VEXSETI-743067 format. One record per residue (C-alpha): residue number from 0; x, z, y. Coordinates in nm, 3 decimals, m for minus. Layout:
% residues N
<site NUM; <X; Z; Y>>
...
***
This chain:
% residues 427
<site 0; <0.002; m0.014; m0.010>>
<site 1; <0.287; 0.087; 0.227>>
<site 2; <0.433; m0.288; 0.174>>
<site 3; <0.042; m0.431; 0.232>>
<site 4; <0.054; m0.228; 0.588>>
<site 5; <0.397; m0.376; 0.688>>
<site 6; <0.295; m0.727; 0.564>>
<site 7; <m0.016; m0.743; 0.759>>
<site 8; <0.127; m0.625; 1.072>>
<site 9; <0.449; m0.889; 1.024>>
<site 10; <0.188; m1.153; 0.999>>
<site 11; <m0.022; m1.071; 1.288>>
<site 12; <0.322; m1.004; 1.490>>
<site 13; <0.406; m1.397; 1.403>>
<site 14; <0.075; m1.527; 1.473>>
<site 15; <0.159; m1.394; 1.828>>
<site 16; <m0.105; m1.127; 1.825>>
<site 17; <m0.004; m0.808; 2.078>>
<site 18; <0.174; m0.550; 1.899>>
<site 19; <m0.077; m0.290; 1.984>>
<site 20; <m0.350; m0.491; 1.787>>
<site 21; <m0.094; m0.586; 1.524>>
<site 22; <m0.069; m0.213; 1.471>>
<site 23; <m0.420; m0.153; 1.452>>
<site 24; <m0.420; m0.431; 1.159>>
<site 25; <m0.169; m0.293; 0.961>>
<site 26; <m0.371; 0.071; 1.011>>
<site 27; <m0.694; m0.038; 0.869>>
<site 28; <m0.515; m0.239; 0.603>>
<site 29; <m0.578; 0.046; 0.302>>
<site 30; <m0.936; 0.102; 0.411>>
<site 31; <m0.976; m0.278; 0.401>>
<site 32; <m0.823; m0.296; 0.012>>
<site 33; <m0.965; 0.003; m0.051>>
<site 34; <m0.674; 0.196; m0.086>>
<site 35; <m0.662; 0.587; 0.065>>
<site 36; <m0.580; 0.627; 0.385>>
<site 37; <m0.749; 0.726; 0.724>>
<site 38; <m1.090; 0.659; 0.810>>
<site 39; <m1.148; 0.453; 1.149>>
<site 40; <m1.208; 0.801; 1.326>>
<site 41; <m0.881; 0.936; 1.218>>
<site 42; <m0.692; 0.626; 1.320>>
<site 43; <m0.850; 0.678; 1.653>>
<site 44; <m0.833; 1.087; 1.675>>
<site 45; <m0.473; 0.992; 1.601>>
<site 46; <m0.441; 0.729; 1.844>>
<site 47; <m0.536; 0.977; 2.127>>
<site 48; <m0.366; 1.319; 1.970>>
<site 49; <m0.049; 1.174; 1.955>>
<site 50; <m0.071; 1.046; 2.272>>
<site 51; <m0.217; 1.392; 2.463>>
<site 52; <0.102; 1.608; 2.446>>
<site 53; <0.334; 1.746; 2.726>>
<site 54; <0.652; 1.592; 2.618>>
<site 55; <0.533; 1.224; 2.656>>
<site 56; <0.418; 1.327; 3.043>>
<site 57; <0.763; 1.294; 3.118>>
<site 58; <0.793; 0.894; 3.056>>
<site 59; <0.531; 0.828; 3.352>>
<site 60; <0.727; 1.058; 3.581>>
<site 61; <1.085; 0.951; 3.516>>
<site 62; <0.904; 0.575; 3.596>>
<site 63; <0.790; 0.709; 3.891>>
<site 64; <1.069; 0.833; 3.988>>
<site 65; <1.277; 0.590; 3.907>>
<site 66; <1.053; 0.337; 4.121>>
<site 67; <1.069; 0.584; 4.422>>
<site 68; <1.489; 0.622; 4.449>>
<site 69; <1.470; 0.202; 4.352>>
<site 70; <1.284; 0.133; 4.707>>
<site 71; <1.483; 0.492; 4.881>>
<site 72; <1.784; 0.265; 4.854>>
<site 73; <1.968; 0.519; 4.663>>
<site 74; <2.123; 0.234; 4.416>>
<site 75; <2.298; 0.100; 4.717>>
<site 76; <2.461; 0.451; 4.810>>
<site 77; <2.578; 0.497; 4.488>>
<site 78; <2.735; 0.173; 4.462>>
<site 79; <2.919; 0.218; 4.818>>
<site 80; <3.083; 0.513; 4.664>>
<site 81; <3.223; 0.362; 4.355>>
<site 82; <3.328; 0.055; 4.544>>
<site 83; <3.563; 0.200; 4.769>>
<site 84; <3.756; 0.311; 4.464>>
<site 85; <3.764; 0.062; 4.244>>
<site 86; <3.701; m0.233; 4.495>>
<site 87; <3.995; m0.363; 4.574>>
<site 88; <4.136; m0.362; 4.174>>
<site 89; <4.066; m0.678; 3.995>>
<site 90; <3.705; m0.729; 3.908>>
<site 91; <3.651; m0.397; 4.082>>
<site 92; <3.346; m0.455; 4.236>>
<site 93; <3.195; m0.592; 3.889>>
<site 94; <3.272; m0.275; 3.787>>
<site 95; <3.170; m0.102; 4.030>>
<site 96; <2.814; m0.244; 3.965>>
<site 97; <2.858; m0.135; 3.581>>
<site 98; <2.907; 0.236; 3.711>>
<site 99; <2.612; 0.221; 3.931>>
<site 100; <2.394; 0.155; 3.616>>
<site 101; <2.586; 0.411; 3.427>>
<site 102; <2.487; 0.716; 3.723>>
<site 103; <2.129; 0.524; 3.815>>
<site 104; <2.062; 0.556; 3.469>>
<site 105; <2.107; 0.900; 3.482>>
<site 106; <1.809; 0.938; 3.756>>
<site 107; <1.576; 0.656; 3.634>>
<site 108; <1.576; 0.630; 3.219>>
<site 109; <1.446; 0.320; 3.180>>
<site 110; <1.677; 0.000; 3.127>>
<site 111; <1.439; m0.269; 3.353>>
<site 112; <1.405; 0.012; 3.636>>
<site 113; <1.786; 0.032; 3.609>>
<site 114; <1.848; m0.359; 3.614>>
<site 115; <1.560; m0.428; 3.882>>
<site 116; <1.693; m0.134; 4.079>>
<site 117; <2.043; m0.200; 4.105>>
<site 118; <2.077; m0.589; 4.051>>
<site 119; <1.796; m0.656; 4.345>>
<site 120; <2.132; m0.512; 4.548>>
<site 121; <2.400; m0.622; 4.349>>
<site 122; <2.329; m0.991; 4.247>>
<site 123; <2.312; m1.075; 4.589>>
<site 124; <2.622; m0.899; 4.692>>
<site 125; <2.855; m1.042; 4.383>>
<site 126; <2.746; m1.391; 4.466>>
<site 127; <2.820; m1.371; 4.858>>
<site 128; <3.163; m1.268; 4.779>>
<site 129; <3.223; m1.563; 4.540>>
<site 130; <3.097; m1.452; 4.187>>
<site 131; <2.884; m1.695; 3.954>>
<site 132; <2.580; m1.576; 4.026>>
<site 133; <2.462; m1.642; 3.662>>
<site 134; <2.737; m1.420; 3.519>>
<site 135; <2.604; m1.122; 3.806>>
<site 136; <2.250; m1.172; 3.637>>
<site 137; <2.398; m1.135; 3.279>>
<site 138; <2.634; m0.848; 3.358>>
<site 139; <2.343; m0.672; 3.535>>
<site 140; <2.064; m0.757; 3.204>>
<site 141; <2.361; m0.613; 2.977>>
<site 142; <2.440; m0.299; 3.235>>
<site 143; <2.063; m0.218; 3.231>>
<site 144; <2.107; m0.117; 2.910>>
<site 145; <2.266; 0.194; 2.972>>
<site 146; <1.961; 0.331; 3.166>>
<site 147; <1.797; 0.421; 2.805>>
<site 148; <2.108; 0.548; 2.663>>
<site 149; <2.249; 0.779; 2.999>>
<site 150; <2.060; 1.089; 3.005>>
<site 151; <1.760; 1.126; 3.108>>
<site 152; <1.637; 0.824; 2.909>>
<site 153; <1.273; 0.773; 2.821>>
<site 154; <1.366; 0.670; 2.471>>
<site 155; <1.518; 0.970; 2.360>>
<site 156; <1.177; 1.100; 2.474>>
<site 157; <1.001; 0.891; 2.239>>
<site 158; <1.246; 0.943; 1.947>>
<site 159; <1.201; 1.361; 1.986>>
<site 160; <0.825; 1.322; 2.016>>
<site 161; <0.832; 1.129; 1.705>>
<site 162; <1.087; 1.328; 1.505>>
<site 163; <1.056; 1.667; 1.664>>
<site 164; <1.417; 1.645; 1.716>>
<site 165; <1.540; 1.855; 2.038>>
<site 166; <1.492; 1.624; 2.355>>
<site 167; <1.824; 1.855; 2.530>>
<site 168; <2.009; 1.764; 2.205>>
<site 169; <1.940; 1.374; 2.211>>
<site 170; <2.033; 1.367; 2.568>>
<site 171; <2.385; 1.562; 2.553>>
<site 172; <2.444; 1.346; 2.265>>
<site 173; <2.365; 1.020; 2.468>>
<site 174; <2.663; 1.071; 2.761>>
<site 175; <2.974; 0.958; 2.572>>
<site 176; <2.809; 0.689; 2.422>>
<site 177; <2.666; 0.568; 2.734>>
<site 178; <3.069; 0.613; 2.898>>
<site 179; <3.203; 0.435; 2.591>>
<site 180; <2.969; 0.126; 2.647>>
<site 181; <2.988; 0.131; 3.039>>
<site 182; <3.413; 0.113; 2.947>>
<site 183; <3.346; m0.223; 2.648>>
<site 184; <3.135; m0.365; 2.959>>
<site 185; <3.423; m0.328; 3.212>>
<site 186; <3.668; m0.463; 3.043>>
<site 187; <3.508; m0.795; 2.985>>
<site 188; <3.398; m0.776; 3.356>>
<site 189; <3.806; m0.744; 3.414>>
<site 190; <3.882; m0.985; 3.171>>
<site 191; <3.621; m1.284; 3.301>>
<site 192; <3.723; m1.197; 3.665>>
<site 193; <4.136; m1.273; 3.590>>
<site 194; <4.046; m1.569; 3.364>>
<site 195; <3.826; m1.750; 3.662>>
<site 196; <3.973; m1.615; 3.989>>
<site 197; <3.829; m1.412; 4.276>>
<site 198; <3.783; m1.444; 4.607>>
<site 199; <4.033; m1.225; 4.725>>
<site 200; <4.026; m1.281; 5.139>>
<site 201; <3.635; m1.237; 5.095>>
<site 202; <3.625; m0.928; 4.899>>
<site 203; <3.975; m0.729; 5.099>>
<site 204; <3.762; m0.807; 5.407>>
<site 205; <3.449; m0.657; 5.261>>
<site 206; <3.622; m0.378; 5.155>>
<site 207; <3.811; m0.328; 5.504>>
<site 208; <3.438; m0.292; 5.626>>
<site 209; <3.356; m0.060; 5.376>>
<site 210; <3.640; 0.174; 5.391>>
<site 211; <3.638; 0.142; 5.784>>
<site 212; <3.372; 0.409; 5.754>>
<site 213; <3.553; 0.616; 5.596>>
<site 214; <3.558; 0.837; 5.255>>
<site 215; <3.370; 1.147; 5.447>>
<site 216; <3.129; 0.936; 5.594>>
<site 217; <3.021; 0.746; 5.260>>
<site 218; <2.997; 1.102; 5.048>>
<site 219; <2.816; 1.256; 5.267>>
<site 220; <2.558; 0.946; 5.289>>
<site 221; <2.558; 0.946; 4.898>>
<site 222; <2.608; 1.301; 4.840>>
<site 223; <2.230; 1.327; 4.811>>
<site 224; <2.176; 1.044; 4.571>>
<site 225; <2.500; 1.163; 4.326>>
<site 226; <2.304; 1.532; 4.297>>
<site 227; <2.005; 1.398; 4.185>>
<site 228; <2.122; 1.371; 3.771>>
<site 229; <2.318; 1.716; 3.834>>
<site 230; <1.990; 1.897; 3.915>>
<site 231; <1.787; 1.708; 3.694>>
<site 232; <2.029; 1.750; 3.345>>
<site 233; <2.166; 2.090; 3.488>>
<site 234; <1.845; 2.255; 3.510>>
<site 235; <1.781; 2.103; 3.162>>
<site 236; <2.078; 2.255; 2.990>>
<site 237; <2.090; 2.562; 3.200>>
<site 238; <1.714; 2.661; 3.063>>
<site 239; <1.584; 2.604; 3.452>>
<site 240; <1.314; 2.380; 3.267>>
<site 241; <1.203; 2.157; 2.991>>
<site 242; <1.243; 1.799; 2.992>>
<site 243; <0.902; 1.742; 3.062>>
<site 244; <0.937; 1.957; 3.444>>
<site 245; <1.297; 1.813; 3.488>>
<site 246; <1.118; 1.494; 3.492>>
<site 247; <0.839; 1.618; 3.784>>
<site 248; <1.147; 1.794; 3.984>>
<site 249; <1.275; 1.442; 3.907>>
<site 250; <0.987; 1.302; 4.139>>
<site 251; <0.976; 1.578; 4.399>>
<site 252; <1.342; 1.527; 4.445>>
<site 253; <1.351; 1.176; 4.501>>
<site 254; <1.042; 1.208; 4.711>>
<site 255; <1.199; 1.463; 4.970>>
<site 256; <1.509; 1.288; 4.961>>
<site 257; <1.416; 0.892; 5.028>>
<site 258; <1.122; 1.062; 5.312>>
<site 259; <1.335; 1.372; 5.453>>
<site 260; <1.675; 1.321; 5.474>>
<site 261; <1.748; 0.919; 5.383>>
<site 262; <1.436; 0.810; 5.597>>
<site 263; <1.384; 0.471; 5.387>>
<site 264; <1.004; 0.547; 5.300>>
<site 265; <0.761; 0.676; 5.452>>
<site 266; <0.393; 0.851; 5.288>>
<site 267; <0.236; 0.541; 5.296>>
<site 268; <0.415; 0.382; 5.080>>
<site 269; <0.354; 0.663; 4.811>>
<site 270; <0.045; 0.535; 4.687>>
<site 271; <0.178; 0.169; 4.609>>
<site 272; <0.454; 0.320; 4.432>>
<site 273; <0.169; 0.562; 4.220>>
<site 274; <0.004; 0.238; 4.148>>
<site 275; <0.340; 0.039; 4.041>>
<site 276; <0.381; 0.344; 3.799>>
<site 277; <0.077; 0.327; 3.656>>
<site 278; <0.078; m0.039; 3.622>>
<site 279; <0.420; 0.002; 3.462>>
<site 280; <0.319; 0.293; 3.210>>
<site 281; <m0.058; 0.221; 3.119>>
<site 282; <0.062; m0.095; 2.840>>
<site 283; <0.333; 0.134; 2.721>>
<site 284; <0.088; 0.421; 2.631>>
<site 285; <m0.168; 0.203; 2.500>>
<site 286; <0.126; 0.079; 2.274>>
<site 287; <0.277; 0.398; 2.202>>
<site 288; <m0.093; 0.592; 2.125>>
<site 289; <m0.145; 0.286; 1.834>>
<site 290; <0.221; 0.291; 1.740>>
<site 291; <0.171; 0.701; 1.660>>
<site 292; <m0.124; 0.576; 1.445>>
<site 293; <0.015; 0.391; 1.259>>
<site 294; <0.294; 0.588; 1.180>>
<site 295; <0.065; 0.854; 1.042>>
<site 296; <m0.103; 0.585; 0.852>>
<site 297; <0.238; 0.460; 0.722>>
<site 298; <0.330; 0.861; 0.668>>
<site 299; <m0.018; 0.891; 0.466>>
<site 300; <0.079; 0.606; 0.255>>
<site 301; <0.349; 0.729; 0.135>>
<site 302; <0.641; 0.506; 0.328>>
<site 303; <0.921; 0.793; 0.473>>
<site 304; <0.936; 0.888; 0.068>>
<site 305; <0.953; 0.583; m0.100>>
<site 306; <1.219; 0.414; 0.160>>
<site 307; <1.397; 0.763; 0.082>>
<site 308; <1.385; 0.753; m0.254>>
<site 309; <1.487; 0.367; m0.274>>
<site 310; <1.804; 0.431; m0.003>>
<site 311; <1.899; 0.749; m0.233>>
<site 312; <1.887; 0.561; m0.563>>
<site 313; <2.037; 0.260; m0.457>>
<site 314; <2.374; 0.380; m0.202>>
<site 315; <2.583; 0.679; m0.201>>
<site 316; <2.748; 0.596; 0.123>>
<site 317; <2.606; 0.662; 0.463>>
<site 318; <2.853; 0.391; 0.594>>
<site 319; <2.677; 0.086; 0.395>>
<site 320; <2.316; 0.248; 0.519>>
<site 321; <2.394; 0.255; 0.864>>
<site 322; <2.562; m0.107; 0.839>>
<site 323; <2.206; m0.179; 0.723>>
<site 324; <2.006; 0.030; 0.977>>
<site 325; <2.201; m0.098; 1.259>>
<site 326; <2.109; m0.497; 1.196>>
<site 327; <1.788; m0.419; 1.176>>
<site 328; <1.769; m0.248; 1.477>>
<site 329; <1.943; m0.515; 1.598>>
<site 330; <1.669; m0.790; 1.464>>
<site 331; <1.413; m0.590; 1.569>>
<site 332; <1.541; m0.503; 1.923>>
<site 333; <1.488; m0.933; 1.987>>
<site 334; <1.133; m0.947; 1.927>>
<site 335; <1.006; m0.583; 1.983>>
<site 336; <0.998; m0.341; 2.263>>
<site 337; <1.180; 0.015; 2.241>>
<site 338; <0.906; 0.231; 2.241>>
<site 339; <0.687; 0.153; 1.944>>
<site 340; <1.006; 0.066; 1.719>>
<site 341; <1.080; 0.379; 1.772>>
<site 342; <0.778; 0.592; 1.709>>
<site 343; <0.695; 0.357; 1.386>>
<site 344; <1.077; 0.349; 1.240>>
<site 345; <1.228; 0.701; 1.335>>
<site 346; <0.982; 0.899; 1.119>>
<site 347; <1.016; 0.669; 0.856>>
<site 348; <1.424; 0.628; 0.836>>
<site 349; <1.514; 0.964; 0.937>>
<site 350; <1.448; 1.126; 0.620>>
<site 351; <1.666; 0.880; 0.425>>
<site 352; <1.960; 0.866; 0.661>>
<site 353; <1.937; 1.270; 0.657>>
<site 354; <1.937; 1.249; 0.313>>
<site 355; <2.295; 1.122; 0.294>>
<site 356; <2.479; 1.361; 0.548>>
<site 357; <2.368; 1.152; 0.850>>
<site 358; <2.271; 1.390; 1.169>>
<site 359; <1.935; 1.326; 1.353>>
<site 360; <2.100; 1.327; 1.699>>
<site 361; <2.346; 1.059; 1.570>>
<site 362; <2.103; 0.862; 1.414>>
<site 363; <1.885; 0.864; 1.714>>
<site 364; <2.144; 0.795; 1.948>>
<site 365; <2.262; 0.466; 1.700>>
<site 366; <1.913; 0.366; 1.704>>
<site 367; <1.860; 0.386; 2.097>>
<site 368; <2.194; 0.207; 2.154>>
<site 369; <2.076; m0.069; 1.900>>
<site 370; <1.771; m0.118; 2.089>>
<site 371; <1.871; m0.144; 2.429>>
<site 372; <2.074; m0.385; 2.301>>
<site 373; <1.767; m0.579; 2.251>>
<site 374; <1.687; m0.568; 2.604>>
<site 375; <1.954; m0.790; 2.704>>
<site 376; <1.843; m1.058; 2.385>>
<site 377; <1.603; m1.364; 2.326>>
<site 378; <1.359; m1.381; 2.347>>
<site 379; <1.188; m1.125; 2.424>>
<site 380; <1.456; m0.904; 2.599>>
<site 381; <1.254; m0.724; 2.909>>
<site 382; <1.646; m0.727; 3.141>>
<site 383; <1.670; m1.115; 3.116>>
<site 384; <1.336; m1.162; 3.260>>
<site 385; <1.389; m0.877; 3.542>>
<site 386; <1.768; m1.021; 3.616>>
<site 387; <1.608; m1.380; 3.574>>
<site 388; <1.356; m1.300; 3.820>>
<site 389; <1.601; m1.156; 4.043>>
<site 390; <1.854; m1.434; 4.100>>
<site 391; <1.562; m1.717; 4.079>>
<site 392; <1.760; m1.819; 3.714>>
<site 393; <1.541; m1.893; 3.355>>
<site 394; <1.629; m1.648; 3.121>>
<site 395; <1.751; m1.854; 2.864>>
<site 396; <2.027; m1.918; 3.145>>
<site 397; <2.107; m1.571; 3.198>>
<site 398; <2.109; m1.491; 2.829>>
<site 399; <2.393; m1.724; 2.776>>
<site 400; <2.596; m1.541; 3.018>>
<site 401; <2.510; m1.209; 2.894>>
<site 402; <2.642; m1.301; 2.547>>
<site 403; <3.012; m1.171; 2.604>>
<site 404; <2.876; m0.877; 2.780>>
<site 405; <2.654; m0.827; 2.498>>
<site 406; <2.952; m0.867; 2.216>>
<site 407; <3.156; m0.600; 2.433>>
<site 408; <2.832; m0.410; 2.410>>
<site 409; <2.856; m0.448; 1.980>>
<site 410; <3.195; m0.338; 1.990>>
<site 411; <3.079; m0.035; 2.161>>
<site 412; <2.812; m0.012; 1.905>>
<site 413; <3.017; m0.003; 1.638>>
<site 414; <3.248; 0.298; 1.721>>
<site 415; <2.945; 0.458; 1.808>>
<site 416; <2.752; 0.427; 1.475>>
<site 417; <3.077; 0.532; 1.278>>
<site 418; <3.263; 0.768; 1.490>>
<site 419; <2.951; 1.040; 1.500>>
<site 420; <3.140; 1.283; 1.735>>
<site 421; <3.050; 1.067; 2.039>>
<site 422; <2.712; 1.167; 1.969>>
<site 423; <2.808; 1.532; 1.883>>
<site 424; <3.097; 1.574; 2.108>>
<site 425; <2.847; 1.836; 2.342>>
<site 426; <2.653; 1.981; 2.064>>
***
C-alpha cells in the first residue's frame, strides 16, 4: 500500500497536477483501493492539526521580517561593510556579495528572500563595474541558497516540525556548513574573476568612493543590521526565547530599525508588507498542511518501518546510504519545493539512517543542503526565476552560468555529508 501511495503521487506530479493536490490523491489511495488508512475526515483533520502548531508560526514571521529588511535597505548596508574589507582583492566584490548572502541568510531564513534582497542590489552594481550579467545572476541564484542553511532557517523549522528534533540544535548545526559552502562559492568567484579579468580602474574608483566614507561611518551605518542575527540567535541559544518567539522579535526589530533608525520605510508601508508576506506564505502553508496529512497516511501504511527494514537488511555502511540519500534529495530538489520534500521524507528516512548511526541533526543539515541546491537547478529552481527576473534574463540562461557555482556547492556538500563534525561541532 505504501508503494501504491508513492506511485499515485508520482504519476500525479508527472501529469503536472499541483503538488498539494498530488499529495491529496496519494493520501486517499488506501481508501480507493480498499486498504487500511485514514478516512477523509481524518485526512482533513490531520492537515489542519499539523499546520495549527506554534513552531510553524516562525515561518510566516521570518518571511515578514525578511521582506521588511529587504525593503529597508539592510542588504546594501551589509554589502558596504564587507566590500570595504575585500573589495580591492581579486574577485573581492563578488566575494563580498556572497558574504552578504551568508549574513542576510542569518536575517531572512529564506533562499528566495535572500536572492531577491541581495540580488536587487548586487546585480546592477556588479554589471556597472563590468562583470558579466549572467555571471552575477548565476552567482546570486546559487548563493541565495545559503539563506536556508545559515540559521535562522525556515527549512530547519519544518524539519524540526516533521521529526521533533530541536530547532535550536538544527540552527547550530547549519552554521559551519553554511560558512563552508560560502567559502567554496567564493573560491570559484575568485577563479572566474582571475580567468576572465576585471575592470580594475572602475573597481578602484568605486572602492575609493566607498573608503572615502571611512570605516567608522560605514560601521555605524551598518551596526544595527549587523546586530540583527546576534539578537535573534543569541536570544535562542541563551534561552531568552524560543525560535518562534525569535521570529516575532525579528519582525519587531526590523520594523523599529527600518522605521526609526534608517527611516527607510514608513507606517504606510507596513500593510503592503503584510500583504506580500501573506501571499508568499499562503501557498506554502497549504502545501505543508497536506504534506503533513500525506506523511501521516504513509506512517499508517508503515512506510517508515518498511524503508528502515530495507536499509538495515541491505546496507551495512552509512556512507553508502548517505550517498543514495544525497542523490535522491538532489533529484527531488529539481522538481519539488523544499517544504513538502522535508515534511514528507524526513520522518520516513530518519529512522532508517539513525539505525545506521547517523545523527539526526547531521541528517537534517544534509537534507537541507541538498534541497537548497535545488533552488538553483532547473527546471523549477525558484532562485533561478528570482535572479532571472532581477536581471531580465531567462531562467535557463541564468542556470548555465550557475552550473560552476552549483559544482562548487556540490564539493562542499560532499564534505558536509562525510564530515559530521561540521554539523555537530557546536552541539
